[in-house]
Every structure is written in C-alpha cells, then in structure tokens.
N, C-alpha and C positions, 0 to 999 in steps of 0.2 A: 423520608425516602430510605429504602434499604437496598444495598448492593450485595448480591450473592456472587461469589467467585470460588471456583474449585481450587484455584491456586493459592499459594501462601502470600502473594502480593498482587495487587491490581496491575494490569498492563505489563505482564512479565513474560509473555510468550510471543506470539506473532506481532503484537503491538510494538515490540522493540527489535524484531528480527526481520526488518525489511529495509529497502533503500531510502524510504522517506520521501519519495518523489511526489510532488503535488502537481498532478497532471493537468496540463492545459489542453490536451487532446492530440498532441503531435504523435503520440505513440501508435495510434490505432488506424494505420493505413489499411488494415485488413477489414475495416468497416467503411466501405465507400459511401454508405448512406449518411455519414457524418453524425449519426445519432449518438454514438459513443463520445465523439469529440464535444458535441453540444452539452452532453451530460457532465463530462469531466470539467469543462471550463466553468460551468455554474458552480460546481463544488470548489474548484480552485479559487474563484473570486470570493467565495463565502468563507474560506478557511481562516485567514488571518483576522478578518473582522469578527468572527465567532469568538476567538480567544481573547480579543480585545474587549468585547462586550461582556463576556461571562466570566473570564478569568482575570481580567485587568492586565492582560499582556499586550503591550503595543506591538504593532506589526514588526518593528525593527528588533524587538526582543527575541524573536524566533530566528536563531542563527540559520542562515540559508547557505546552500552550497554555491559553488561557482555555477553559473548558468550552463545548461547541458547543450552540447552539440549533438546532432543526430547524424549517425554514420551509417551509410548504406553498405552492408557487407556484400562481398562478391557473390555469396550464395543466398542473397535476399529473395524473399518470395515476391518482391516487387522491384521493378527497375528503378534506377536512379531518377529517370524522368518522371515516373509515376509517383515516387516519394516526393519529389520537388513539387509536383502539381498538388499533391495532397496537403503538404505543409502550407502552401500558399492559400489553399481553400480554408484551412483551419485558421490561419492568421486573419483572413477576412472576417470569419465568424467571430473571432476574439475581439476584433475591432468593433464589431456591432454590439456584441454582448456586454463589453466592458464600458460602453458609452455611459458617462455619468459616474462611473466608479473606476476611473483609469488607474488609480494607485492602490486598488484593493488587494492586488496580488503582491503582498509584502512590500508595498511602496515602490514597486518596480515599474518601469516604463515598458508597456507592451506594444507600443506603436510601431516599432521597427519590424519589418517582415523578416522571415528567415533568410540569412545571407549565405549563399554557397561559397565555400572556400576555393581558392585557386589551387591548381595542381601542386604548386610549390609549397603552399601552406599545408596541404593535406599530407604530402609525402615527408614533410619535416616532423610530423607528429605520429602518423599512422602508417602501417605497412601498406605500400601502394598496391601489393598483390591482393590484399584482403579488404581494404577500404576503398571503394570506388567513387564515393562522393561524401561530402561533409557539409552540414548546414548549421549555422548558428541559430539558437533559439533563446528566449528569455526564461525557459522553464528551469525551476530550481527544486531542490529537495530540502527538507528540514531533518534535523537529527532526531529520530524517533525516541532514542534513549533520553535525551534532554526533555523532550515534550512529555514523555511518560512521568518523568521525575516531577515536573511542574504540576501535572494533573494529580498525581498522588498526594502531593503536599496540599493542593487546593481542596481536595476531597477530605483529607484528614482534618483540615481546619474548619470545615463547614459544620456548624452545630446541628443541622437538620439532616445530615447524611450519616446513616449507620452502615458500616462495612462488615460483612460476615464472610471471612475467608475460610478456605478449606471445606466449602460446601458445594456438592455436586447436585445440580438441579436434575431431578428425575422426570418431572412432568408437571403439567398445568391443567387445571380444569376450571370452568367458570359457571356461575349462576347469574341471575339478573343483577344481583347487587354486589358480588365480590368475585375476585379471581383468586384461586387457591394454588399455591406453589408447594410442591413436595420436593424436599431436598434431603440429602444425607451428608453427614460429617462424622467426626470422631464420636459425637454424642448420639449417633443413630439418626433415624428419620424424623423429620418434623414437617408439619403442614402450616404454612402461614397464609393469611388472608390479606388481600390488598384491594384498593379501589381500582387500580390499573396495574398491569404488568407489561414491561417492555423486555422482549427477548433481544438482547444485544450481544448474544454469544456469537462466536465466530464459527469454528468447525463443529460446535455443538448445537447450532441453531436449528438445523433441519430436524434433528431428533426430537427436540422439545416442541417444535411446531407440530410435529406429527401427533403428539399427545393431545393437542387441541383440534385435531382433525384437519390441519393444514398440511396436506401431503403434496409435494410437487408432482406435476404431471409431465415432467421433462427430465432428461438425464443431467447429472451434475458430476463434477470431479473435485476431489481434494488432492492437492499436490504439495509435497514437502520440498521446499527449496531452501538451500543454505546460502549464506553469503559470508564475506570476510570483512572485518573492520580492523584497520591497523593505522598507526601513526607513522608517517614517513619521516626518515631522518632529516635533519635540517639541511644537510648538504645535497639532498636529492631533489632533482627537478620535479615539481608537482605535475601530475598528469591532468588533462582537462576532464571535466565531467563529460561523459560520453554515453549515449544510448545507441546500441547497435540494432539496426532494423533491416528487414522485418522477418521474424522467425525465431527459432530457438537459440538466441544469442545471449546478450547480457548487457552489463553496463559498469561504468566507473562513476562514482559520486565523490567529488573532491571538495573539501571544505577549506576555508581560509586558514584554519588552525592546523592544517596538514593531516587531519583525520581523513581517511580514504576508505570507501566501501567498494568492494568488488564482488561481482557475481557473474558466472558464466553457466548458462542453462545446462548444457550437456554434462558438466562436471558437478553441478550443484543440486540437480534434481535427484532426490534419493527416496522418494515415496510417491505412490499414486493410488488412490482408492475411490471407488464408486459406491462405497457403503454409506449408509445414512450417518453412521458414526465412524469416522476413520480411526485407525490405530492412534494411540497417544504417543506420537513420535517425539523423540528427544529434541528439545530446543538446542541443547549444546551436545554435539556428537562426541562420543568417546573415541579413543584410539582403537584401531588404526584409521577409522573413517575421518577423524579430524585432520590428520596429516595428509590423507589422500585428497580431501577437498581443497586444502591449502595449496599443495604442490600442483595439483591438476589445474586449479583455477589460475594460479600465477603463470604456469606454463602456457595455457591457452590464451590468456589475456596478453601475455608478452609477445605472442605472435602477431597481434594486431596493434598493440601499443608498446613498441619496443623498449621504451624507457622503463617499463615495469620490470624488465629483466634485471634491473639494478637493485631490486629489493633483496636485501641480504638476510641470511638465516637469523641474525640477531633480531631483526625487525619481525620476522615471521614467528619467532618464539613468543612474542607478546601479542600476536594477532588473536582476535576473538572470532571464532567460527560459530555462528548460530543460525538456526533455521526457523522458518515460519510456514504455516499452512496457507496455501492459496485456495480459496473456495470460489468456484465459478460454474455457471451452467455450461454444459457441453459433455460430449462423450469421447472425443478424440483430442489428443494433445496438440500443442501449438506447432508441431512439425507438419500438421495438416493445414494447408492454407484455408480450407473451408471450415475449420473448427469453429464452434460457437465461442471458444475461448478468446477469439479475436474481437468479440463484441462485449461491451460491458454496460449497456444502457438499460437492460431489463432488470433493474435493481430498485430498491427503495423500501418504503414502509407498507406492510400489509397488516390490516387491522381486522379483528373479529370481535366486535363489541369492545370490551375493555382490555383486550389482549392485543399487543402490537409487536410485530416482528420486524426487525430492521436488518436489511441486507444492504450494506454500504457499497459492496463490490470492491472498492479500493479505499485506502486511507484518505485519499483526496475527498471522498464524498461523506465521510463520517460526520463532520460538523453540520453539513447541509441537511442530511437526513435526520440528525438529532433535532434540529429546529422544526422540520416537517412533522416529526413524531410529537414533539411538544405541542404543536399547534392543534393536534387532534385531541390531546388530553386536557389542556388548560381550560377550555370552555366548560367541560363537565365538572371540573374541580370547583369552579366558581359556583356551579349550580348545586353543589352538595350542601 
C-alpha cells in the first residue's frame, strides 16, 4: 500500500483542526427526516470498535471529553420545544440501532434519554438571556491531535505501508487492469500504477474525482473555520461541553485534563469557496488574524458562558488557533435554515471500477466508510 500526501506529515491539517465530536445525530435538527441522525449514529457506534480492531486501541484508550449538553440559543432556527422533540426522536433511534452493541460508543451507556435542565441549573452556568433551554446528552468528542499521533505511529510501524509525503496528486486514469496516479513533488511528475486507488482526500477530493469523469451534478461549498485550543488554569472552574443549536453558533469541548476547545461560527469562519479546488488556506493563521479570532471568540462565548470571561491573557498567549476546511453539499451557508449544509447523509463511497472516492462528510463517519470501501476492494484482491 502506498499513501500519497501533499503535506509534510500525515493528518496535519483539517484532521487535527476540528472539535473531534463523534456525532450521535443530536446536532441535526435541521434534517427532520432523521436520515442524517441515522447515518451519524451508525458511524459513531463503529468508531471505537474500528480502532480497537485495526489499531489495537481499546475504547477506553481514546480520551473522551465531558459529555455535551445541547443548548438552545435564543436566536435558534428551531424552538426549544422542537429541539426537545427532535432529541427525543434521536434517542429512540439510538436505542434501536445500538441494540446488541450497547457499549460500542466508547464504553458509554446510551440508555438515558436527553434530560432537560431546570431553570436554576441553566441560569447558574449559561446566560439566561441567550440560553433558553439546555439538555444533557451522552455525546462526546475525542482529541483529534492525539488520534492523529497514534495513527501516524501505527502507519510508520506497518511494514507494508509506504508513505510518500510532499506529493500533490494531479489526476487519475484507469484501464481494465490498472489505475494510474499522476503526482508531482520536488522531483517532478511521476506516474504510478496500482490495482486499486482510493481517493481519501478532503478539500482536494472533487478535483481528483473530476479527472476520472466523476463530476458532481450539485453545488458544494468549502468553508474555512478556525477554533481555539487552550489549557485552563488549575484554579479556574471548567466549563461544560456545550453545543449551541440550531444555526451559526458554536461549541465548547471540555476534557478532563482541562484542555478546552472553543469555536464560535461568526468569529471563526474566515473563508468560503464554491470552486472545485479551494484556496490553500492557512491551518494556523498569522497575526493579526490569530489575535482577532482569539479575542472575538472569547468575547462572544463569554456572553453565553459567563465563566469563560475569567480566561486571562496568560492563558491566551499559549492558546493554539487552527483552522480546517469543511466540505459539504450546498450553495448557501448555515445562516439559511433551508441550506443543504444542515443535512449530511448524502455521503459515502463512490466507485468506478478500481477507483474509489470516499466522502466521509464528518470525522464521525471516516472509520465506517473506510470499512465499506475495503469491502469493495478485498474480494478482487483475493481474485488476483
């Protein structure tokens, strides 16, 4: 197996620049069909078992965040009653889908339904003017930086995997017997032949698919969103993990070791493109953008989670600001309640002979679709 990556390290851009949420479906009240929720919970239940099976990582070895509460913002695209009803529907589906694999989600118990907070609980943690309802859920995040580190080590130790870094894939073409990949690097262009090719690129996937004649017949968007990672001082109260719904809001991801991830959509969105190949946006913004994202996010988040206002300049000086590209079908941003971006179920593996393109949609779905892709390849490999 050969892995081609244009970067100087595997899993070094969007893979480590996200909140790490392993979605159970609670996020997608904008898809009343529940198809997105059904898709996400299948991926979520497959996530930890995948890494245990193929990487030898027990479910408990993946450090998870404090379970997230879902907070209905006063400007939500859906009422508190509608969000409550949606969460209850999703929980019922989770109960059905997880039957027989109740502890597959990081060993956590998924049996308890989302619990609404009392007014006194809500007002003790969140701004009562901005948070109109809060619900407990079992949904967690993993630290994507730690996961990437484990995967890089696993790949490096595997005797049958060759990694070629600094190579940009230009295109793919196929015959009946082989698939040819053209790439360029410091040594110029090369053409390599393979029995099968898997396009597991992220923002580059559509452009490479097009060289195989797989051109989308629908609009898409690439969006650059930054987030902040920081370690809270020992004397500061830790905020809850919280996802604010529904619309252009954001979230807090809180880990037991006091690592905290923050993102607030209006402050952190700094690029949008409908081109097949988006600009190569910087993963780590330079000044003054870095400071603007930091201060703007902390200010906005403090208005809804008041204890975040206690974060001091000394903590912010060590904060990491990094951004990743969100790739999704749609032509309007999530400010539009009717945007296709609120749906994420039209994803998966597309195959053309020996060429396979994987659109995971979300981190949650990457292991699930990796197995689906392998299932298409393995039978033909045994036939060789």
